[in-house]
C-alpha positions in Angstrom: -6.8 -12.4 -1.1 -10.4 -11.4 -0.5 -10.8 -8.0 1.0 -12.5 -7.9 4.3 -15.4 -5.5 4.7 -15.0 -2.6 7.1 -17.8 -0.6 8.7 -18.0 2.5 11.0 -19.5 1.6 14.4 -18.5 4.5 16.7 -18.2 8.3 16.5 -16.5 10.8 18.9 -16.0 14.5 18.5 -14.6 17.6 20.1 -15.3 20.6 17.8 -16.1 24.3 17.6 -19.8 23.3 16.8 -20.2 20.9 19.7 -18.4 18.3 21.9 -20.9 15.5 21.4 -21.8 14.0 18.1 -25.5 14.8 18.6 -24.8 18.5 19.4 -22.3 18.9 16.5 -24.5 17.2 13.9 -27.6 19.2 15.0 -25.6 22.5 14.7 -24.2 21.5 11.3 -27.6 20.7 9.9 -28.9 24.1 11.4 -26.1 26.0 9.8 -24.8 27.2 13.1 -21.2 28.3 13.0 -18.4 27.8 15.6 -16.4 30.8 14.3 -16.0 33.5 16.9 -13.7 36.4 17.7 -10.1 35.2 18.3 -9.2 34.9 22.0 -6.5 32.3 22.4 -3.9 34.8 21.2 -4.1 38.6 21.3 -5.9 39.6 18.1 -4.2 43.0 18.1 -0.9 41.2 17.2 -2.3 39.8 14.0 -4.2 40.7 10.9 -6.6 37.7 11.8 -9.5 38.5 14.1 -11.5 35.3 14.2 -11.1 31.6 14.8 -13.2 28.5 15.4 -12.2 27.9 19.1 -13.4 25.4 21.6 -14.4 27.2 24.8 -16.4 24.6 26.8 -14.1 21.6 27.0 -13.1 20.3 30.3 -10.3 17.6 30.1 -11.2 16.4 33.7 -14.5 15.0 32.3 -12.4 12.4 30.5 -9.3 12.0 32.6 -7.6 12.6 35.9 -6.3 16.2 36.3 -2.8 14.9 36.8 -2.9 13.1 33.5 -4.3 16.1 31.7 -1.4 18.2 32.9 1.0 15.9 31.1 -0.8 16.4 27.7 -0.9 19.1 25.2 -4.5 20.1 24.3 -4.3 18.2 21.0 -3.8 15.0 23.0 -6.5 15.8 25.4 -8.9 16.3 22.5 -7.9 13.0 21.0 -8.3 11.0 24.2 -11.7 12.6 24.8 -13.0 12.0 21.3 -11.6 8.4 21.3 -13.4 7.6 24.6 -16.6 8.9 23.2 -16.2 6.9 20.0 -15.5 3.6 21.8 -18.4 4.2 24.2 -20.6 5.1 21.2 -19.6 1.8 19.5 -20.3 -0.1 22.8 -16.9 -1.7 22.2 -15.4 -3.5 25.2 -11.5 -3.7 25.1 -10.0 -6.3 27.3 -7.3 -8.9 27.4 -9.4 -11.1 25.1 -9.3 -8.7 22.2 -6.8 -5.9 23.0 -4.1 -7.1 20.6 -6.6 -7.1 17.7 -7.7 -3.5 18.3 -5.4 -0.7 17.1 -5.1 3.0 17.0 -4.2 5.2 14.1 -4.6 8.9 15.1 -2.7 11.7 13.4 -2.0 15.4 14.0 -0.7 18.0 11.5 1.5 19.9 13.9 1.2 18.2 17.3 2.0 20.0 20.5 2.8 23.5 19.2 1.4 25.2 22.4 3.6 23.0 24.5 6.7 23.8 22.4 6.1 27.6 22.6 5.5 27.5 26.4 8.5 25.4 27.1 10.8 27.3 24.8 9.8 30.5 26.7 10.7 28.7 29.9 14.0 27.6 28.4 14.9 31.2 27.4 13.8 32.7 30.7 15.1 30.1 33.2 17.4 27.6 31.4 17.2 24.0 30.4 16.9 22.7 34.0 13.4 24.2 34.2 12.1 22.6 31.0 9.5 20.0 31.8 10.5 16.4 31.6 7.2 15.9 29.8 8.1 18.4 27.1 8.9 15.9 24.4 6.1 13.4 25.1 3.7 16.4 25.2 4.9 17.9 21.9 5.4 15.0 19.5 2.4 14.4 17.1 2.3 10.6 17.7 1.5 11.0 21.4 -2.3 11.4 20.6 -2.2 7.9 19.3 0.0 6.7 22.2 -2.2 8.1 24.9 -5.4 6.8 23.2 -3.8 3.4 23.2 -2.8 3.7 26.9 -6.1 5.0 28.1 -8.2 2.4 26.2 -5.9 -0.5 26.5 -5.8 -1.1 22.7 -2.6 -3.1 22.0 -2.9 -3.6 18.2 -1.3 -1.6 15.4 -0.5 1.9 16.8 0.5 4.6 14.4 0.3 8.3 13.6 0.1 10.0 10.2 1.4 13.5 9.6 0.3 14.8 6.2 -0.7 18.4 7.1 -4.4 19.0 6.4 -4.8 15.6 4.9 -3.8 13.9 8.2 -7.3 12.8 9.4 -8.4 11.3 6.1 -5.0 9.5 5.5 -5.2 8.1 9.1 -8.7 6.7 8.5 -7.8 5.3 5.1 -4.6 3.7 6.5 -6.6 2.2 9.4 -9.2 0.9 6.9 -6.5 -0.9 5.1 -5.1 -2.5 8.3 -8.5 -4.1 9.0 -9.1 -5.0 5.3 -5.9 -6.9 5.1 -6.5 -8.8 8.3 -4.1 -7.1 10.7 -6.7 -5.9 13.2 -10.4 -6.5 13.9 -11.1 -2.9 14.9 -9.3 0.4 14.7 -9.7 3.7 16.6 -8.8 6.4 14.1 -9.0 10.0 13.0 -7.2 13.2 13.7 -6.7 15.9 16.4 -5.3 19.4 16.5 -4.8 22.4 18.8 -3.2 24.9 16.5 -4.5 28.3 17.7 -1.2 29.5 19.2 1.0 32.5 18.7 3.5 30.8 16.3 0.9 28.9 14.4 -1.3 31.9 13.8 1.8 33.9 12.9 3.0 31.3 10.4 -0.3 31.0 8.6 -0.7 34.8 8.6 2.8 35.1 7.1 1.9 32.8 4.1 -1.4 34.6 3.7 -3.5 31.4 4.1 -5.9 32.8 6.7 -8.9 35.0 6.2 -8.5 38.6 7.4 -12.2 39.1 7.3 -13.1 40.2 10.9 -16.7 39.2 10.7 -17.3 35.8 12.3 -20.5 35.4 10.3 -18.8 35.6 6.9 -15.1 34.9 7.3 -15.3 31.2 6.3 -17.2 31.1 3.0 -16.1 28.2 0.8 -16.7 28.5 -2.9 -18.0 32.1 -2.6 -16.3 34.6 -4.9 -15.3 36.8 -2.0 -13.5 34.1 0.0 -10.1 35.3 1.2 -8.6 32.4 3.2 -9.5 29.8 5.8 -10.4 30.2 9.4 -8.3 28.2 11.8 -10.2 25.7 14.0 -9.3 23.1 16.7 -10.6 19.8 17.9 -10.6 16.1 17.2 -12.7 13.6 15.2 -12.3 10.0 16.0 -14.2 7.0 14.6 -14.2 3.3 15.3 -13.8 1.0 12.3 -14.5 -2.7 12.5 -14.4 -5.7 10.3 -18.0 -6.4 9.3 -18.4 -9.9 10.7 -16.7 -8.7 14.0 -19.3 -5.9 14.2 -22.2 -8.1 13.4 -21.2 -10.8 15.8 -21.5 -8.3 18.7 -24.6 -6.6 17.4 -22.9 -3.3 16.8 -24.7 -0.3 15.4 -23.4 0.5 11.9 -23.4 4.0 10.6 -21.9 3.3 7.1 -19.4 1.0 5.3 -16.0 2.4 4.2 -15.3 0.9 0.8 -12.5 2.9 -0.8 -9.4 4.9 -0.2 -7.2 7.0 -2.4 -4.0 8.8 -1.6 -1.8 10.7 -4.0 1.0 13.4 -4.1 1.0 16.5 -6.2 4.9 16.7 -6.7 4.2 20.3 -7.4 4.5 22.9 -4.6 5.0 23.1 -0.8 1.7 24.9 -0.3 -0.2 25.5 -3.5 -2.3 22.7 -5.0 -1.5 21.3 -8.4 -3.2 23.1 -11.3 -6.8 22.1 -11.7 -6.5 19.8 -8.7 -4.7 17.1 -10.6 -3.6 15.3 -7.5 -6.9 15.5 -5.8 -8.7 14.2 -8.9 -6.4 11.2 -8.8 -7.2 10.5 -5.2 -10.9 10.6 -5.9 -10.4 8.2 -8.9 -8.3 5.8 -6.8 -10.9 5.8 -4.0 -13.7 5.0 -6.5 -11.7 2.2 -8.1 -10.7 0.8 -4.8 -14.4 0.7 -3.7 -15.7 -0.7 -7.0 -17.8 2.5 -7.4 -18.9 4.0 -10.6 -18.8 7.8 -10.7 -22.5 8.1 -11.3 -23.2 6.3 -8.1 -21.8 9.1 -5.9 -24.5 11.3 -4.4 -22.5 13.6 -2.1 -18.9 14.9 -1.6 -17.8 16.4 1.6 -15.2 18.7 0.1 -12.0 19.9 1.5 -13.5 23.4 0.8 -11.1 25.6 2.8 -12.4 29.0 1.6 -9.1 29.8 0.0 -9.1 31.1 -3.6 -6.9 28.3 -5.1 -8.3 25.3 -3.2 -12.0 25.8 -3.9 -11.4 26.5 -7.6 -9.1 23.6 -8.1 -11.1 21.1 -6.1 -14.1 22.1 -8.2 -12.1 21.4 -11.3 -10.9 18.1 -9.9 -14.6 17.0 -9.3 -15.6 18.0 -12.8 -12.6 16.0 -14.2 -13.5 12.9 -12.3 -17.3 13.0 -12.6 -17.9 14.7 -15.9 -21.5 15.8 -16.4 -22.4 13.9 -13.3 -20.5 16.6 -11.3 -23.6 18.8 -11.8 -26.0 16.2 -10.4 -24.2 15.3 -7.2 -24.1 17.5 -4.1 -20.9 19.1 -2.7 -20.6 21.0 0.5 -18.0 22.2 2.9 -18.6 21.9 6.6 -15.6 24.1 7.2 -17.9 26.9 6.6 -19.1 26.1 10.2 -16.2 24.4 11.9 -13.4 26.4 10.4 -10.3 24.4 9.2 -9.2 21.9 11.9 -6.0 21.1 9.9 -5.0 17.5 10.9 -8.3 16.9 12.6 -10.4 18.0 9.6 -10.6 14.7 8.0 -11.7 12.9 11.2 -14.5 15.5 11.9 -15.6 15.5 8.2 -15.7 11.6 8.1 -18.1 11.8 11.0 -20.4 14.3 9.2 -20.1 12.2 6.0 -21.2 9.0 7.7 -24.1 10.8 9.4 -25.1 12.4 6.1 -25.4 8.8 4.7 -27.1 7.4 7.8 -29.7 10.2 8.0 -30.0 11.0 4.3 -29.3 14.7 5.0 -26.9 17.0 3.1 -25.0 19.4 5.3 -24.9 23.0 4.0 -22.2 25.3 2.9 -23.1 28.4 4.9 -22.1 32.1 4.2 -22.5 31.6 0.5 -23.5 34.9 -1.1 -21.6 35.7 -4.3 -21.3 33.0 -7.0 -17.9 32.3 -8.5 -18.1 31.4 -12.2 -15.2 29.0 -11.6 -17.1 27.3 -8.7 -20.4 26.3 -10.4 -21.5 23.1 -8.7 -24.3 22.3 -6.3 -22.7 23.4 -3.0 -25.9 23.0 -0.9 -25.8 26.7 -0.1 -26.8 27.9 3.3 -29.6 25.4 4.1 -29.3 21.6 4.7 -31.3 19.4 2.4 -33.0 16.0 2.5 -31.6 13.6 -0.1 -31.2 9.9 -0.3 -27.4 9.3 -0.1 -26.0 5.8 -1.1 -22.4 6.7 -1.7 -20.3 9.7 -0.5 -16.7 10.8 -0.6 -14.8 12.9 1.8 -11.7 14.8 0.5 -8.7 16.2 2.3 -5.8 18.1 0.7 -2.7 19.2 2.6 0.5 21.4 2.3 3.2 19.3 0.7 0.9 18.1 -1.9 -0.8 15.4 0.1 -4.3 14.3 -1.2 -6.6 11.8 0.4 -10.1 10.6 -0.3 -12.3 8.0 1.5 -15.4 6.5 0.0 -18.3 5.6 2.2 -21.4 3.5 1.2 -24.7 3.1 2.9 -24.6 -0.3 4.8 -27.0 -2.8 3.6 -27.4 -6.1 5.6 -27.0 -9.1 3.3 
């Protein structure tokens, strides 16, 4: 069966660097960070002092106040970003096409804030005072469910939960839905609102977070002095369409998605496999799936978390897959500015990768000061750079050994 071609036609974002695509992209290219002092929880209770919080989001710009009160913040973010993406795609969803438009939006941990608040209510006041909306506000699939309800999309509706690989797995899975003919368009990505008492406590307990109190240097992927990731929040949602469907309605095309690779480490619950073996296989599969030769790749938006193991092993994985070409392509981590959005990271980074291709601009890795001999690639350090980009990859790697890569290509009309 011939594979149907799939393109990106809409982008929507809620992020620490901006709540519109235009603002977020401008800040990314300018190297402006969204990392600030931690405020959502009391920083005196934790060794962590910074986070990439969203402080200018009003859910009532996207939904009725009554509806917003029935959603955890991760779902609010998803609905807002999905509405922006569909508007950006100029895609009308009605009874004529609703059953051919689907939703695939994931979340790494779902409604943790709702869980914590309702558990406190349960302890203080008993089960009768727990909200009847507790379960639908908490479960990770409700972002996809609410996006479907708000937009009227009646096709495939699903949710991927693969920790920090969630957003990229979601996009890859949605890509395959269209490619095999089960939908004409998919609204897809990831959403997360993890800056809560228990989430911060848990990540502090497993020493994954940076304890650097300086917002200007805490998130520093590939730098020798990196000491952990900075937690972020938000949503990144894109609209994927079958090429002929997009062309027929005159849609604007940002890039073509051509390959997807997903693997498991079968190694450890949190640590990546030695030398990034699983991530290397994900990249190789994405290249093969897209019919891409390694030397064709110009740019990789790395997972690049700013943790000691991830950055070293992801670098090793890139070298394994690309050989000498690894030193010719560009690699950067936009997490240096957004922090790590967990399940939303892949969605947000897919947007930045598509825009990099569309605009022939490499986003920088900021806060890079001290070279690490084990991380010796071109990380586009500190300043964005003009470069013709024909093919790019976006990597996401998650706890549990989940690895996901999508391959994007510059769209060329036939």
